[in-house]
Backbone as CSV, one residue per row, in Angstrom:
resi,resn,N_x,N_y,N_z,CA_x,CA_y,CA_z,C_x,C_y,C_z
1,MET,33.442,43.340,-1.665,33.820,41.958,-1.432,32.852,41.264,-0.470
2,LYS,32.421,41.982,0.570,31.484,41.399,1.522,30.160,41.088,0.851
3,ALA,29.732,41.934,-0.109,28.464,41.705,-0.799,28.536,40.437,-1.633
4,MET,29.678,40.197,-2.300,29.832,38.968,-3.092,29.782,37.741,-2.196
5,HIS,30.463,37.842,-1.059,30.470,36.718,-0.121,29.051,36.450,0.401
6,ALA,28.314,37.497,0.698,26.953,37.352,1.209,26.046,36.738,0.149
7,ARG,26.179,37.178,-1.116,25.349,36.598,-2.186,25.649,35.114,-2.367
8,GLY,26.920,34.745,-2.294,27.300,33.339,-2.414,26.732,32.507,-1.280
9,PHE,26.742,33.078,-0.085,26.174,32.403,1.076,24.667,32.199,0.900
10,VAL,23.977,33.236,0.415,22.531,33.144,0.199,22.228,32.107,-0.870
11,ARG,23.000,32.082,-1.957,22.781,31.098,-3.032,22.980,29.677,-2.526
12,ARG,24.050,29.473,-1.751,24.301,28.139,-1.204,23.174,27.731,-0.263
13,GLY,22.716,28.656,0.554,21.618,28.369,1.475,20.344,28.014,0.725
14,ALA,20.069,28.761,-0.348,18.878,28.480,-1.159,19.006,27.116,-1.829
15,ALA,20.199,26.794,-2.298,20.412,25.496,-2.948,20.219,24.351,-1.954
16,VAL,20.712,24.529,-0.749,20.554,23.497,0.279,19.078,23.328,0.626
17,MET,18.353,24.439,0.764,16.926,24.358,1.079,16.153,23.696,-0.056
18,LEU,16.498,24.005,-1.297,15.837,23.383,-2.444,16.110,21.877,-2.467
19,ALA,17.359,21.489,-2.236,17.708,20.065,-2.220,16.942,19.339,-1.110
20,ALA,16.828,19.965,0.056,16.089,19.349,1.162,14.619,19.191,0.807
21,ALA,14.039,20.197,0.154,12.628,20.115,-0.251,12.413,18.999,-1.258
22,VAL,13.347,18.832,-2.184,13.237,17.764,-3.183,13.313,16.399,-2.509
23,ILE,14.223,16.246,-1.566,14.375,14.961,-0.867,13.125,14.647,-0.049
24,VAL,12.607,15.631,0.673,11.389,15.415,1.463,10.222,15.094,0.546
25,GLY,10.090,15.828,-0.563,9.011,15.578,-1.518,9.093,14.184,-2.114
26,ALA,10.301,13.755,-2.473,10.471,12.414,-3.044,10.120,11.355,-2.005
27,GLY,10.511,11.575,-0.762,10.167,10.616,0.292,8.671,10.529,0.504
28,THR,7.997,11.668,0.412,6.541,11.671,0.560,5.894,10.906,-0.581
29,LEU,6.357,11.120,-1.798,5.793,10.403,-2.940,6.036,8.903,-2.818
30,LEU,7.231,8.533,-2.385,7.510,7.110,-2.205,6.627,6.523,-1.124
31,GLY,6.399,7.276,-0.065,5.533,6.803,1.002,4.108,6.585,0.521
32,LEU,3.646,7.417,-0.393,2.298,7.246,-0.916,2.192,6.013,-1.795
33,ALA,3.286,5.637,-2.429,3.258,4.517,-3.356,3.348,3.166,-2.641
34,LEU,3.808,3.175,-1.408,3.989,1.923,-0.692,2.739,1.560,0.099
35,PRO,2.405,0.274,0.142,1.240,-0.110,0.931,1.509,0.115,2.416
36,GLN,0.464,0.516,3.144,0.618,0.769,4.565,0.429,-0.495,5.403
37,TYR,-0.246,-1.497,4.846,-0.573,-2.713,5.583,-0.215,-3.934,4.740
38,SER,0.133,-5.022,5.403,0.461,-6.259,4.704,-0.342,-7.409,5.302
39,VAL,-0.886,-8.237,4.417,-1.669,-9.400,4.833,-1.068,-10.623,4.154
40,SER,-0.851,-11.669,4.931,-0.288,-12.915,4.416,-1.400,-13.909,4.075
41,GLN,-1.224,-14.612,2.964,-2.090,-15.745,2.612,-1.252,-16.991,2.860
42,LYS,-1.620,-17.725,3.885,-0.846,-18.923,4.221,-1.749,-19.908,4.939
43,GLY,-1.595,-21.172,4.591,-2.389,-22.213,5.237,-3.876,-22.055,4.966
44,ARG,-4.196,-21.573,3.783,-5.588,-21.341,3.371,-6.313,-20.361,4.300
45,GLN,-5.549,-19.356,4.799,-6.112,-18.305,5.645,-5.426,-16.982,5.332
46,PHE,-6.147,-15.899,5.611,-5.544,-14.573,5.600,-5.046,-14.283,7.011
47,HIS,-3.869,-13.713,7.128,-3.294,-13.351,8.426,-2.882,-11.892,8.378
48,PRO,-3.477,-10.978,9.112,-4.599,-11.173,10.016,-5.885,-11.378,9.236
49,GLY,-6.931,-11.759,9.918,-8.219,-12.005,9.283,-9.138,-10.799,9.276
50,GLU,-8.733,-9.742,9.992,-9.558,-8.534,10.060,-8.657,-7.344,10.361
51,MET,-9.000,-6.202,9.777,-8.231,-4.984,10.031,-9.088,-3.758,9.783
52,THR,-8.680,-2.641,10.385,-9.329,-1.357,10.173,-8.280,-0.393,9.627
53,ILE,-8.639,0.273,8.522,-7.730,1.200,7.865,-8.485,2.494,7.546
54,LYS,-7.748,3.486,7.048,-8.364,4.734,6.622,-8.608,4.706,5.118
55,ARG,-9.647,5.428,4.685,-9.920,5.543,3.247,-8.663,6.100,2.568
56,GLY,-8.281,5.494,1.463,-7.078,5.887,0.740,-5.867,5.020,1.066
57,ASP,-5.926,4.240,2.152,-4.822,3.341,2.498,-4.792,2.144,1.552
58,SER,-3.636,1.524,1.469,-3.453,0.326,0.645,-3.114,-0.866,1.513
59,VAL,-3.545,-2.027,1.047,-3.230,-3.291,1.715,-2.507,-4.166,0.706
60,GLU,-1.345,-4.667,1.105,-0.571,-5.582,0.267,-0.943,-7.008,0.658
61,ILE,-1.418,-7.780,-0.316,-1.759,-9.181,-0.099,-0.585,-10.013,-0.617
62,VAL,0.005,-10.817,0.263,1.197,-11.594,-0.080,0.867,-13.079,-0.026
63,ASN,1.117,-13.794,-1.123,0.931,-15.243,-1.131,2.179,-15.877,-0.526
64,ASP,2.080,-16.221,0.750,3.201,-16.839,1.465,3.145,-18.362,1.443
65,ASP,2.199,-18.940,0.712,2.146,-20.394,0.568,3.156,-20.817,-0.492
66,GLY,3.955,-21.826,-0.172,5.001,-22.268,-1.085,4.504,-22.978,-2.322
67,ASP,3.296,-23.550,-2.262,2.856,-24.353,-3.403,1.385,-24.144,-3.767
68,LEU,0.715,-23.136,-3.186,-0.702,-22.925,-3.470,-0.945,-21.618,-4.217
69,LEU,-1.805,-21.679,-5.208,-2.304,-20.469,-5.850,-3.390,-19.870,-4.963
70,HIS,-3.512,-18.546,-4.998,-4.625,-17.852,-4.361,-5.216,-16.902,-5.389
71,HIS,-6.360,-16.337,-5.080,-7.044,-15.423,-6.008,-7.935,-14.510,-5.169
72,ALA,-7.396,-13.365,-4.741,-8.134,-12.443,-3.875,-9.101,-11.602,-4.697
73,TYR,-10.300,-11.425,-4.141,-11.266,-10.562,-4.818,-12.218,-9.933,-3.806
74,ILE,-12.809,-8.794,-4.216,-13.860,-8.111,-3.457,-14.993,-7.886,-4.427
75,ASP,-16.192,-8.273,-4.032,-17.376,-8.053,-4.866,-18.414,-7.342,-4.013
76,SER,-18.414,-6.012,-4.085,-19.309,-5.192,-3.281,-19.917,-4.115,-4.176
77,PRO,-21.124,-3.660,-3.904,-21.699,-2.572,-4.705,-20.873,-1.284,-4.640
78,GLN,-20.176,-1.068,-3.521,-19.371,0.142,-3.371,-17.968,0.021,-3.953
79,PHE,-17.432,-1.185,-4.015,-16.016,-1.350,-4.374,-15.786,-2.780,-4.842
80,SER,-15.059,-2.936,-5.917,-14.716,-4.288,-6.374,-13.237,-4.349,-6.721
81,PHE,-12.702,-5.556,-6.614,-11.281,-5.797,-6.891,-11.126,-7.261,-7.268
82,ASP,-10.198,-7.548,-8.185,-9.888,-8.923,-8.565,-8.400,-9.012,-8.874
83,SER,-7.692,-9.814,-8.089,-6.243,-9.937,-8.257,-5.846,-10.844,-9.407
84,GLY,-6.778,-11.700,-9.849,-6.371,-12.763,-10.753,-5.621,-13.809,-9.944
85,ASP,-5.138,-14.845,-10.605,-4.404,-15.891,-9.885,-3.091,-15.331,-9.342
86,GLN,-2.829,-15.640,-8.091,-1.617,-15.193,-7.411,-0.702,-16.389,-7.178
87,LYS,0.410,-16.406,-7.848,1.378,-17.491,-7.673,2.076,-17.364,-6.324
88,PRO,2.625,-18.465,-5.807,3.375,-18.391,-4.553,4.462,-17.317,-4.633
89,GLY,4.545,-16.506,-3.562,5.536,-15.439,-3.498,5.078,-14.120,-4.106
90,SER,3.945,-14.108,-4.793,3.498,-12.872,-5.442,2.847,-11.933,-4.433
91,LYS,2.821,-10.641,-4.802,2.226,-9.596,-3.964,1.240,-8.802,-4.811
92,THR,0.121,-8.437,-4.211,-0.909,-7.653,-4.874,-1.354,-6.543,-3.935
93,ASP,-1.424,-5.316,-4.441,-1.872,-4.188,-3.628,-3.328,-3.865,-3.924
94,ILE,-4.077,-3.592,-2.858,-5.456,-3.132,-2.983,-5.516,-1.746,-2.356
95,ALA,-5.854,-0.733,-3.161,-6.023,0.630,-2.655,-7.509,0.850,-2.386
96,PHE,-7.856,1.073,-1.130,-9.248,1.245,-0.740,-9.625,2.722,-0.830
97,SER,-10.332,3.076,-1.890,-10.665,4.474,-2.165,-12.002,4.910,-1.579
98,VAL,-12.775,3.976,-1.060,-14.078,4.302,-0.472,-14.190,3.688,0.920
99,ALA,-14.980,4.342,1.768,-15.209,3.832,3.117,-16.256,2.721,3.085
100,GLY,-16.174,1.827,4.049,-17.135,0.733,4.154,-16.485,-0.487,4.767
101,ASP,-17.241,-1.551,4.858,-16.747,-2.840,5.354,-16.714,-3.799,4.174
102,PHE,-15.541,-4.373,3.912,-15.351,-5.189,2.719,-14.800,-6.560,3.078
103,ASN,-15.343,-7.589,2.425,-14.844,-8.954,2.564,-13.913,-9.236,1.397
104,VAL,-12.669,-9.557,1.724,-11.716,-10.010,0.716,-11.751,-11.532,0.785
105,LEU,-12.078,-12.158,-0.338,-12.216,-13.610,-0.390,-11.216,-14.199,-1.364
106,CYS,-11.035,-15.515,-1.297,-10.187,-16.236,-2.241,-11.088,-17.086,-3.131
107,ALA,-10.972,-16.883,-4.428,-11.804,-17.626,-5.378,-11.424,-19.103,-5.448
108,ILE,-10.265,-19.458,-4.956,-9.802,-20.844,-5.000,-10.128,-21.573,-3.699
109,HIS,-10.031,-20.866,-2.580,-10.264,-21.461,-1.253,-11.414,-20.703,-0.589
110,PRO,-12.636,-21.189,-0.741,-13.829,-20.447,-0.315,-13.922,-20.148,1.181
111,LYS,-13.175,-20.835,2.025,-13.236,-20.560,3.463,-12.324,-19.399,3.873
112,MET,-11.477,-18.937,2.955,-10.580,-17.823,3.259,-11.369,-16.516,3.245
113,LYS,-11.180,-15.696,4.305,-11.895,-14.434,4.367,-11.092,-13.423,5.174
114,LEU,-10.949,-12.238,4.601,-10.327,-11.091,5.280,-11.380,-9.993,5.321
115,VAL,-11.647,-9.440,6.502,-12.594,-8.337,6.627,-11.789,-7.052,6.796
116,VAL,-12.041,-6.085,5.897,-11.362,-4.799,5.948,-12.395,-3.719,6.228
117,HIS,-12.227,-3.042,7.364,-13.090,-1.914,7.730,-12.354,-0.648,7.294
118,VAL,-12.960,0.088,6.367,-12.337,1.311,5.850,-13.110,2.497,6.408
119,ARG,-12.450,3.343,7.161,-13.086,4.508,7.806,-12.755,5.792,7.086
C-alpha cells in the first residue's frame, strides 16, 4: 500500500513539474513575441527620438496622431524596413536583427527621425 501511495505522489509531482515547465515555456515564447520598446509618432515627431537596444530586440512604432498618416522606413545597406502607410492608432513592429546605427524616417513627414543604436 505504501508503494502505491509513493508512486501516486511521484506521478503527481511529475505532473506538477511538467505543468510548471509548460507555463514557463509559454511565458518565454510570449515574451519573445512582444516588442521590448515602444515609440510614439505624434506631432510629426518620434518620441523618444533616439534609443539604444540589443541586437534581436523589437521596437513597436505606434501612430498616436489622431488624424495623420505616417510611414516608417529604414534604408540602410545593413538593414531595411518599410511599414507602408500607418493609419492613426496602428502599430508596427521592427525586429532589429543586425547591429548598427539606423535612422527610422517617415516618408510622409521628412523632418521626422528616430535614431536606433543596435548593439
